[in-house]
SETI-97787 format. One line per 3 residues: number of its first residue (from 1); their letters; for each residue x, y, z of N, C-alpha, C, O, CB. Coordinates in steps of 0.2 Angstrom, whole numbers. Glycine has a CB too. Layout:
N
NUM	A	X:Y:Z:X:Y:Z:X:Y:Z:X:Y:Z:X:Y:Z  ...
//
This chain:
250
1	MKF	152:-73:190:150:-67:187:155:-62:188:156:-60:194:143:-65:189  157:-58:183:161:-52:183:157:-45:185:160:-41:189:165:-52:176  151:-45:181:148:-38:183:141:-39:181:139:-44:177:152:-32:178
4	DLI	136:-34:183:129:-34:182:129:-29:175:131:-23:176:125:-33:188  125:-31:171:124:-27:165:117:-25:165:112:-29:163:126:-31:158  115:-19:167:108:-17:168:105:-13:162:108:-8:160:107:-13:174
7	IPL	100:-15:159:97:-12:153:90:-11:154:86:-15:155:97:-17:146  87:-4:154:81:-2:155:77:-2:148:80:-2:143:80:6:158  71:-4:148:67:-5:142:60:-1:143:57:-1:148:66:-13:140
10	YNP	59:2:137:52:5:137:49:5:130:53:8:125:51:13:139  44:1:129:41:0:121:47:-1:117:49:3:112:37:7:119  51:-7:118:56:-9:113:53:-11:106:47:-13:105:60:-14:116
13	IDN	57:-10:101:55:-12:94:54:-19:94:55:-23:98:60:-10:89  50:-21:88:48:-28:87:55:-32:86:60:-29:84:44:-29:81  55:-38:89:61:-43:89:67:-40:93:73:-42:91:63:-44:81
16	WEK	66:-35:97:71:-33:101:75:-38:105:81:-38:106:69:-28:106  71:-43:107:74:-49:111:79:-53:107:85:-55:110:68:-55:113  78:-54:101:83:-57:96:89:-53:95:95:-55:95:80:-59:89
19	KLL	88:-46:94:94:-42:93:98:-41:100:104:-41:99:92:-34:90  95:-41:105:98:-41:111:102:-47:112:108:-47:114:93:-39:117  99:-52:112:103:-59:112:109:-59:108:115:-62:110:98:-65:111
22	SKF	109:-57:102:114:-57:97:120:-52:100:126:-54:99:111:-55:89  118:-47:102:123:-42:105:126:-45:111:132:-44:112:120:-35:106  122:-48:115:125:-51:122:130:-56:120:135:-56:122:119:-54:126
25	NSI	128:-60:115:132:-66:113:139:-63:110:144:-65:112:129:-71:107  139:-58:106:144:-54:103:149:-52:108:155:-53:108:142:-48:99  146:-48:113:150:-46:119:154:-52:122:160:-51:123:146:-42:123
28	VDS	150:-57:124:153:-63:128:159:-66:123:165:-67:126:147:-68:129  157:-67:117:162:-71:112:168:-66:111:174:-69:112:158:-72:105  167:-60:110:173:-56:109:178:-53:114:184:-53:114:171:-50:106
31	YFD	174:-52:121:177:-50:126:178:-53:132:182:-51:136:174:-45:127  174:-59:133:174:-63:139:174:-70:138:171:-74:141:167:-61:143  179:-72:133:181:-79:132:175:-83:131:175:-89:133:185:-82:138
34	RDK	169:-81:128:164:-85:127:160:-88:133:157:-93:133:165:-91:121  161:-85:139:159:-87:145:152:-82:147:153:-77:149:164:-87:151  146:-86:145:140:-82:146:139:-81:153:135:-76:155:135:-86:144
37	TSI	141:-85:158:140:-83:165:144:-78:168:143:-76:174:142:-89:169  148:-75:164:153:-69:166:148:-63:167:150:-58:170:159:-67:161  143:-62:164:138:-57:164:131:-59:168:128:-64:167:137:-54:157
40	NLI	129:-55:173:123:-55:176:118:-50:172:118:-45:175:124:-54:182  114:-52:168:110:-47:164:103:-45:168:99:-49:169:108:-50:157  103:-39:169:96:-37:173:92:-32:168:95:-27:165:98:-32:180
43	LVN	86:-34:166:82:-30:161:76:-27:166:73:-31:170:79:-35:154  75:-21:165:71:-17:169:65:-15:164:67:-10:160:75:-12:173  59:-17:164:54:-15:160:50:-9:163:47:-10:168:49:-21:158
46	DGS	51:-3:161:49:2:163:42:4:161:40:10:159:54:7:161  38:0:163:30:1:161:29:1:154:24:5:152:28:7:163  32:-3:150:30:-4:143:23:-7:142:22:-12:145:36:-8:138
49	PKN	19:-3:138:13:-7:136:13:-12:130:8:-15:129:8:-1:134  19:-12:127:19:-16:122:26:-20:121:31:-17:124:18:-12:115  27:-26:118:33:-29:116:37:-31:123:43:-31:122:37:-24:112
52	FTD	34:-32:128:37:-35:134:33:-40:137:29:-38:141:40:-30:139  33:-46:135:28:-51:137:32:-58:140:38:-58:140:24:-53:131  27:-62:142:30:-69:144:35:-72:139:40:-75:141:25:-74:146
55	YHI	32:-71:133:37:-74:127:44:-71:127:49:-75:127:33:-72:119  44:-64:127:51:-61:127:55:-64:133:61:-65:133:51:-54:127  52:-64:139:55:-66:145:57:-73:145:63:-75:147:50:-66:150
58	GFL	53:-78:142:55:-85:141:61:-86:136:65:-90:137:48:-88:138  60:-82:130:66:-83:126:72:-81:128:77:-84:126:64:-79:120  73:-76:132:79:-74:134:82:-78:140:88:-80:141:80:-66:136
61	KAA	77:-80:144:79:-85:150:82:-91:147:86:-94:150:73:-86:155  79:-94:142:82:-100:139:89:-99:136:92:-104:135:77:-103:133  91:-93:134:97:-92:131:103:-89:135:109:-90:133:97:-88:125
64	IPN	101:-86:140:106:-83:145:106:-85:151:100:-85:155:104:-76:145  111:-88:154:111:-92:161:109:-87:167:106:-89:171:118:-95:162  113:-81:167:112:-76:172:107:-71:170:110:-66:167:118:-73:175
67	IDF	101:-71:172:97:-65:169:91:-64:174:88:-69:176:94:-67:161  90:-58:176:85:-56:180:80:-51:177:83:-47:173:87:-54:187  74:-50:179:69:-45:176:66:-42:182:63:-45:187:64:-49:171
70	VSY	65:-36:180:61:-31:185:56:-28:180:57:-25:175:66:-26:189  50:-28:183:44:-25:179:39:-22:183:37:-24:189:41:-29:175  36:-16:181:31:-13:185:26:-9:179:28:-8:173:34:-6:190
73	ELN	20:-8:181:15:-6:176:16:1:173:14:2:167:9:-8:178  17:6:177:17:13:175:25:15:174:29:13:178:14:17:180  25:19:168:32:21:166:34:26:171:30:31:173:31:24:159
76	KGK	40:26:174:43:30:178:49:34:176:50:40:178:45:25:183  52:32:171:58:35:168:65:31:169:65:27:174:59:43:172  70:33:165:76:30:165:79:29:171:82:24:174:80:33:160
79	GYA	79:35:175:83:36:181:80:31:186:83:27:189:82:43:184  74:31:187:70:26:191:71:19:189:73:15:194:63:27:191  70:17:183:71:11:181:79:8:183:80:2:185:70:11:172
82	LRQ	84:12:182:91:10:183:92:9:190:96:5:192:96:15:180  88:13:194:89:12:202:86:6:204:89:2:208:86:18:206  81:4:201:78:-3:202:82:-8:200:83:-14:203:71:-3:198
85	GVS	86:-8:195:91:-12:192:97:-13:197:99:-19:198:94:-10:185  100:-7:199:105:-7:203:104:-11:209:108:-13:212:107:-1:204  97:-11:212:96:-13:219:96:-21:218:96:-24:223:88:-11:221
88	KAK	96:-24:212:96:-31:211:103:-33:209:103:-39:207:90:-33:205  108:-29:209:114:-31:207:117:-37:211:116:-37:217:118:-26:208  121:-41:208:123:-48:212:131:-47:212:134:-51:216:121:-55:208
91	TGF	134:-43:209:141:-42:209:144:-36:212:140:-32:214:144:-43:202  151:-34:212:153:-28:214:154:-23:209:156:-17:210:160:-29:217  152:-24:202:152:-19:197:145:-19:193:142:-24:192:157:-20:192
94	CIY	143:-13:192:137:-12:188:139:-8:181:143:-4:182:131:-9:192  136:-10:176:137:-6:170:130:-5:167:126:-10:166:141:-10:164  128:0:165:121:1:161:122:4:154:127:8:153:117:6:165
97	SDY	117:2:150:118:4:143:110:3:141:107:-1:143:123:0:138  109:7:135:103:6:131:103:-1:128:108:-4:127:101:11:126  97:-4:127:97:-10:124:100:-11:117:101:-17:115:90:-13:125
100	DFP	100:-5:113:102:-6:107:110:-4:107:113:-3:101:98:-1:102  113:-3:112:121:-2:113:123:3:108:126:2:103:125:-9:112  120:10:108:122:15:103:129:16:103:131:19:97:117:21:104
103	FGL	133:15:108:140:17:107:144:11:106:150:10:107:142:20:113  141:6:103:145:0:101:145:-5:107:143:-4:113:152:2:99  149:-11:106:149:-16:111:156:-16:114:156:-19:120:148:-22:108
106	NVI	162:-14:111:168:-14:115:168:-10:121:172:-11:125:173:-13:110  164:-4:121:164:0:127:162:-3:133:164:-1:138:160:5:126  158:-9:132:156:-13:139:162:-16:141:163:-16:147:151:-18:138
109	SNV	167:-19:137:174:-22:140:178:-17:142:181:-18:147:177:-26:134  178:-10:139:182:-5:141:181:-2:148:185:-1:152:181:0:136  174:-1:149:171:1:155:173:-4:161:175:-2:167:163:2:155
112	YNH	172:-10:159:173:-16:164:180:-16:166:182:-17:172:171:-23:161  185:-16:161:192:-16:163:194:-10:167:199:-12:171:195:-15:156  191:-4:167:193:1:171:191:0:178:194:1:183:190:8:168
115	LAN	185:-2:178:182:-4:185:187:-9:188:189:-8:194:175:-6:185  188:-15:185:192:-20:187:199:-17:190:203:-20:194:193:-25:183  201:-12:187:208:-9:189:208:-3:194:213:0:195:211:-7:182
118	GVD	202:-3:197:201:1:203:198:8:202:197:12:206:208:3:207  195:10:196:191:16:195:184:15:198:180:10:198:191:17:186  182:20:201:175:19:205:169:20:200:164:17:200:175:24:211
121	IVT	170:25:196:165:27:191:168:28:184:172:32:183:160:34:194  165:25:179:167:26:172:161:29:168:155:26:169:171:19:168  162:34:164:157:38:161:159:38:154:165:40:153:155:44:164
124	GRR	154:38:149:156:39:142:157:47:141:154:51:144:150:37:137  161:49:137:162:56:134:161:57:127:165:55:123:169:58:136  155:60:125:153:60:119:156:67:115:155:68:109:146:60:119
127	ITG	159:71:118:161:78:116:166:77:110:166:81:105:165:83:121  171:72:110:176:71:105:173:67:99:177:67:94:181:68:108  168:63:100:165:59:95:160:62:90:160:68:89:163:54:97
130	NYF	156:59:87:152:61:82:144:62:85:139:63:81:152:55:77  144:61:91:137:61:94:133:68:93:127:68:91:138:59:102  136:73:95:133:80:95:131:82:88:125:84:86:137:85:98
133	SSL	135:81:84:134:82:76:128:78:74:124:81:69:139:80:72  126:72:76:121:68:74:114:69:78:109:66:76:123:62:75  114:74:82:108:76:86:104:80:82:106:84:78:109:79:93
136	PIK	96:80:83:92:86:81:94:92:83:97:92:89:86:85:82  93:97:80:96:104:82:94:106:89:98:108:93:93:109:77  88:105:91:85:107:98:90:103:103:92:106:108:77:104:99
139	RQL	91:96:102:94:92:107:102:94:106:105:94:112:93:84:106  105:96:101:112:99:101:112:105:106:116:105:110:113:102:94  108:109:105:108:115:109:107:114:116:111:117:121:103:120:107
142	ISK	102:109:118:102:107:125:108:104:128:110:105:133:95:103:126  110:99:124:116:95:126:123:100:127:126:99:132:118:90:120  124:104:123:129:108:123:128:114:129:133:116:132:130:112:116
145	GLV	122:116:130:121:120:136:122:116:142:124:120:147:114:122:135  120:110:143:121:106:149:129:106:150:131:106:156:118:99:148  133:105:145:140:104:145:143:110:149:147:110:153:143:103:139
148	FFN	140:116:146:143:123:149:140:124:156:144:126:160:140:129:144  134:121:157:131:122:164:136:117:169:137:120:175:124:119:165  138:111:167:141:107:171:148:110:173:150:110:178:141:100:168
151	KYV	151:113:168:158:116:168:159:122:172:163:123:176:160:117:160  154:127:171:154:134:174:150:135:180:151:140:183:153:138:169  144:131:180:140:132:186:141:127:191:142:129:197:132:133:183
154	LRL	141:121:189:141:116:194:149:114:196:151:111:201:137:109:192  152:116:191:160:115:191:162:107:193:166:105:197:163:119:197  158:103:189:160:96:189:166:94:187:169:97:182:155:92:186
157	PVY	169:88:189:175:86:186:173:82:179:178:81:175:178:81:190  167:81:177:165:79:171:160:83:168:155:84:171:162:72:171  161:85:162:157:90:159:151:87:155:145:90:155:161:94:154
160	DTQ	152:81:151:147:78:148:144:72:152:147:67:153:150:75:142  139:74:156:136:69:161:131:65:158:129:60:161:134:73:167  129:66:152:123:63:150:123:57:145:118:54:143:119:67:147
163	AGI	129:55:144:130:49:140:127:43:143:127:41:150:137:47:139  123:39:139:119:33:141:123:27:142:121:21:142:114:31:136  130:27:144:134:22:146:139:23:153:143:27:153:139:21:140
166	KGF	138:20:157:141:21:164:143:15:167:140:10:166:137:26:169  147:15:172:149:9:176:151:11:182:154:17:183:155:5:172  150:7:187:153:9:194:153:3:198:150:-2:197:149:14:198
169	NKY	158:4:204:159:-1:209:154:1:215:149:4:215:167:-1:211  156:-3:220:151:-2:226:150:5:229:145:6:232:153:-7:232  155:9:228:155:16:230:150:19:225:145:23:227:162:19:230
172	GMS	151:18:219:146:22:214:139:19:215:135:23:215:149:20:206  138:13:216:131:10:217:128:13:223:122:14:223:131:3:218  132:15:229:129:18:234:127:25:233:121:27:235:134:18:240
175	VFS	131:29:229:130:35:227:123:36:222:118:40:223:136:38:224  124:31:217:118:30:212:112:30:215:107:33:213:119:24:207  111:26:220:105:23:224:103:30:228:97:30:230:106:17:229
178	ETS	107:35:228:104:41:232:101:46:227:98:51:230:109:44:235  101:45:221:99:49:216:92:49:217:89:43:219:101:48:209  88:55:215:80:55:216:77:57:209:71:57:208:79:61:221
181	INR	81:59:204:78:61:197:76:55:194:80:51:194:83:66:193  70:55:191:68:49:188:70:49:180:70:44:177:61:48:189  70:55:177:71:55:170:77:58:168:83:56:170:65:58:167
184	FLF	78:63:163:84:64:159:90:66:163:96:65:161:82:69:153  89:70:168:94:73:172:97:69:178:101:71:182:92:80:174  95:62:178:97:59:183:105:57:183:108:57:188:93:52:184
187	DME	108:57:177:115:56:176:119:62:179:124:61:182:116:55:169  117:68:178:120:75:180:119:74:188:124:76:191:116:81:177  114:73:191:113:72:198:118:67:201:120:68:206:106:70:200
190	FIL	119:61:198:124:56:200:131:59:200:134:58:205:123:50:196  133:62:195:140:64:194:141:70:200:146:70:203:141:67:188  136:74:201:136:79:206:137:76:213:142:78:217:130:84:205
193	LAS	133:71:214:134:68:221:141:64:221:144:65:227:129:63:222  142:61:217:149:57:216:155:62:217:160:61:221:150:53:210  154:68:214:160:73:215:161:76:222:166:78:223:159:78:210
196	RVD	156:75:225:156:77:233:159:72:238:159:73:244:149:78:236  161:66:235:164:61:239:172:61:238:174:61:233:161:53:237  175:62:244:182:62:244:186:56:241:184:51:244:184:64:251
199	GMV	190:57:237:193:51:234:190:47:229:192:42:227:195:47:239  184:49:227:180:46:222:184:46:216:186:52:214:174:48:221  186:41:212:189:41:206:185:41:200:182:35:199:194:35:205
202	IKE	184:46:196:179:46:190:183:46:184:188:50:183:174:53:190  182:41:179:186:41:173:181:41:167:176:38:167:190:35:172  183:45:162:179:46:156:182:42:150:188:42:150:179:54:154
205	VDV	178:39:146:180:36:141:177:38:135:171:39:135:178:29:142  181:40:129:177:42:123:173:38:119:175:32:117:183:45:119  167:40:118:162:36:113:160:40:108:160:46:108:157:34:117
208	SIT	158:36:102:154:39:97:149:34:96:149:28:98:158:40:90  143:36:93:137:32:92:138:28:84:142:30:80:130:38:91  135:22:85:136:18:79:132:21:73:128:25:73:134:11:80
211	EDT	133:18:67:130:21:61:122:20:61:118:23:58:134:18:55  120:14:64:113:12:64:109:14:70:103:12:71:113:4:64  112:19:74:108:22:79:104:28:77:107:33:74:113:23:85
214	TLS	98:28:79:93:34:77:92:38:84:91:35:89:85:32:74  93:44:84:92:48:90:87:52:90:85:56:85:98:52:91  82:52:95:76:55:95:76:62:98:82:64:100:70:51:99
217	DFG	71:66:97:70:73:100:66:73:106:63:68:108:68:78:94  66:79:110:63:79:115:56:83:114:56:88:110:67:82:121  51:81:118:45:84:118:45:90:123:49:90:128:39:80:120
220	FSV	41:95:123:40:101:127:39:99:134:40:103:139:36:105:124  35:94:135:33:92:142:39:89:146:40:90:152:27:86:142  44:86:142:50:83:145:54:89:147:57:89:152:54:80:140
223	LKQ	55:94:143:59:100:144:57:103:150:61:105:154:59:105:138  50:104:151:47:108:157:49:104:163:52:107:168:39:108:156  48:97:163:50:93:169:57:94:171:59:94:177:48:86:166
226	EML	62:94:166:68:94:167:71:101:169:76:101:172:71:92:160  68:105:168:69:112:170:68:112:178:71:116:182:66:118:166  63:109:180:62:108:187:67:104:191:69:105:196:54:105:189
229	NLF	69:99:187:74:94:190:81:98:190:85:97:195:74:87:185  82:103:186:88:107:186:88:111:192:94:111:195:87:112:180  83:114:195:83:117:201:84:113:206:87:115:211:77:121:201
232	KIL	81:107:206:83:102:212:90:100:212:93:99:218:79:95:210  94:100:206:101:99:206:105:104:209:110:103:213:104:98:200  103:111:207:106:117:210:105:116:218:110:119:221:103:123:206
235	ARR	100:114:220:99:114:228:104:109:230:106:110:236:90:113:230  105:104:227:110:99:230:117:100:229:120:96:232:108:92:227  119:105:226:126:106:224:130:108:231:136:109:230:127:111:218
238	KYE	126:110:236:129:113:242:131:108:247:133:109:252:125:117:245  129:101:245:131:96:250:138:95:252:142:96:248:130:90:247  139:94:259:146:94:261:149:88:259:147:82:259:146:95:268
241	PRS	156:88:258:160:82:256:159:77:260:159:78:267:167:84:255  160:71:258:159:65:262:165:60:260:168:61:254:151:61:262  166:55:264:171:50:262:168:44:260:162:43:261:176:49:268
244	KTD	172:39:257:169:33:253:166:29:259:161:25:259:176:29:249  169:29:265:166:25:271:159:27:272:155:24:274:171:27:277  159:34:272:153:37:274:147:34:270:141:32:272:153:45:274
247	IVQ	148:34:263:143:32:259:141:25:259:135:24:258:144:34:253  146:21:260:144:13:261:141:12:267:136:8:267:151:9:260  143:15:273:139:14:279:132:17:278:127:14:280:143:17:285
250	H	131:22:274:124:25:273:120:20:269:114:22:268:125:32:270
//
C-alpha cells in the first residue's frame, strides 16, 4: 500500500457507492498501474441517517481489496470524521478528499507524488482557479475574508487553508491529530498548528473544481458556531514553536 485515502461521508446521494468505485478505479488505472492494493481506502460515516447501509459496505468490500469503515450514530462534523479516519491509517501517507472528488482525480496522484518526494503537508490552493467564482455570494465573501484573515492576522504560510484536499506524512498526521475543531475551520487550525513546527515543509498545489460539482451554501447556525471556533484558533496562535521530533514523540 502506498497511502491511505480518507473520505468522510454524511448523507451521500443515491448510488454514491457505484460512483465512488468508478472514481477509485479511474485513479488506480490512470495513476497507479492498475494496482488496487496501492491505496488503503478509509470511509468514515459521520452519522448519516440514510444511504449508508450494510449493502453499501458489502458492495465496496467486494470490489476494493484494502478498505476500512468507521461509523458512528451522531453527526460530529468533517474535522471529527477525518481525525477518526487518520487514526486508522496503515501507511506513512494520508490523503483526504470528499467522495465526489470535486477537484478531479489527478490531484490525488499529484499530492501523493509530493509526499513521496519529502513534502510533509500538501494542500490545495483554490485562489488561482475557478472555485471562488463558482461559490454562492455569501460563501464567496466568507472565503475571501478567511484568506485575508490567514494572511494578515494569523500570518500563515498558506492563505487558502480551506480546500477539501490535503495530504500529509507522519509529521502531518501527528499535527492533524492535535486539532480540536469538528467542523468547517478544522483546516485552518491544522495549518496554524503545522506552521508552528520548525522545518515543516508545506506545499500548495493549484486546484479547480470540476464542471459537475455543485457547491452548497452555509446556514446561519454553522456561521455562528464557526465564529466561536475562530476565537479558539486565535487563542492557539500563540503556541511556541516545536520540532518535528517533539510532535512525533507527543
